[in-house]
C-alpha positions in Angstrom: -21.0 -11.8 86.6 -22.5 -14.5 84.4 -25.9 -15.9 85.2 -27.1 -19.4 84.4 -28.9 -18.3 81.3 -25.7 -17.4 79.5 -26.4 -13.7 79.8 -24.4 -11.3 81.9 -26.2 -9.8 84.8 -27.9 -6.6 83.8 -27.7 -7.3 80.0 -30.4 -8.2 77.6 -30.2 -11.1 75.1 -29.9 -8.5 72.3 -27.0 -6.7 74.0 -25.2 -10.1 74.4 -25.8 -10.9 70.7 -24.3 -7.5 69.7 -21.3 -8.2 71.8 -20.9 -11.6 70.0 -21.1 -9.9 66.6 -18.4 -7.4 67.5 -16.1 -9.3 69.8 -16.3 -12.8 68.5 -17.3 -12.3 64.8 -15.2 -9.1 64.4 -17.9 -6.9 62.8 -16.4 -3.5 62.4 -19.4 -1.7 63.9 -19.6 -0.5 67.5 -22.2 -2.4 69.5 -24.1 0.8 70.3 -24.5 1.5 66.6 -26.1 -1.9 65.9 -29.9 -1.7 65.8 -32.0 -4.6 66.9 -33.7 -4.7 63.5 -30.6 -4.0 61.3 -30.2 -6.8 58.7 -27.3 -9.0 59.7 -26.3 -9.6 56.1 -27.6 -6.5 54.1 -26.9 -3.8 56.8 -24.0 -5.3 58.9 -22.3 -7.4 56.2 -22.3 -10.7 58.0 -21.1 -13.4 55.5 -22.0 -17.1 55.4 -19.2 -18.2 57.7 -20.3 -15.5 60.1 -23.8 -16.9 60.2 -22.4 -20.4 61.0 -20.2 -18.9 63.7 -23.2 -16.9 65.1 -25.2 -20.1 65.3 -22.4 -21.9 67.2 -21.9 -19.0 69.5 -25.7 -18.9 70.3 -25.7 -22.6 71.0 -22.7 -22.4 73.3 -23.5 -19.1 75.1 -27.2 -19.6 75.6 -27.4 -23.4 75.9 -29.7 -24.0 73.0 -29.6 -26.4 70.0 -30.5 -24.7 66.7 -31.6 -27.3 64.2 -31.0 -27.0 60.4 -34.7 -26.3 60.1 -34.4 -23.3 62.4 -31.2 -22.0 60.9 -32.9 -19.9 58.3 -32.6 -16.4 56.9 -35.9 -15.6 58.6 -34.6 -16.5 62.0 -31.2 -15.0 61.4 -32.3 -11.8 59.8 -31.5 -9.4 62.6 -30.4 -9.3 66.3 -34.1 -9.2 67.2 -35.0 -12.3 65.2 -32.1 -14.3 66.6 -33.0 -13.2 70.1 -36.6 -14.3 69.5 -35.4 -17.7 68.3 -33.2 -18.2 71.3 -36.0 -17.2 73.7 -38.3 -19.6 71.9 -35.8 -22.4 72.1 -35.2 -21.7 75.8 -38.9 -22.3 76.5 -38.6 -25.8 74.9 -40.6 -25.2 71.8 -39.7 -27.2 68.7 -39.2 -25.9 65.2 -42.7 -27.0 64.1 -44.4 -25.0 66.9 -42.0 -22.0 66.8 -43.6 -18.6 66.3 -42.5 -16.9 63.1 -40.7 -13.6 63.8 -42.5 -10.5 62.4 
């Protein structure tokens, strides 16, 4: 069952992102083996087209708009940093006021 936030009932944002990586972007890694802090490029092997598709999937599934200023290696480093970005965008913060992921 899908809820208004774009997440499936009982799932976290991180779990949904992992499903996107495996089911929509065809990463050859089981979702349960993807760590929240694994590097999307250096550990999981996501390529430049994959990052563009991940951005589009986030915008569609979570109802956010990711600007070019927010579409950075810092925000798209790991599942956790992408989830943090989506949460920040959901609260209505702009790129200038966005917290930098740690």
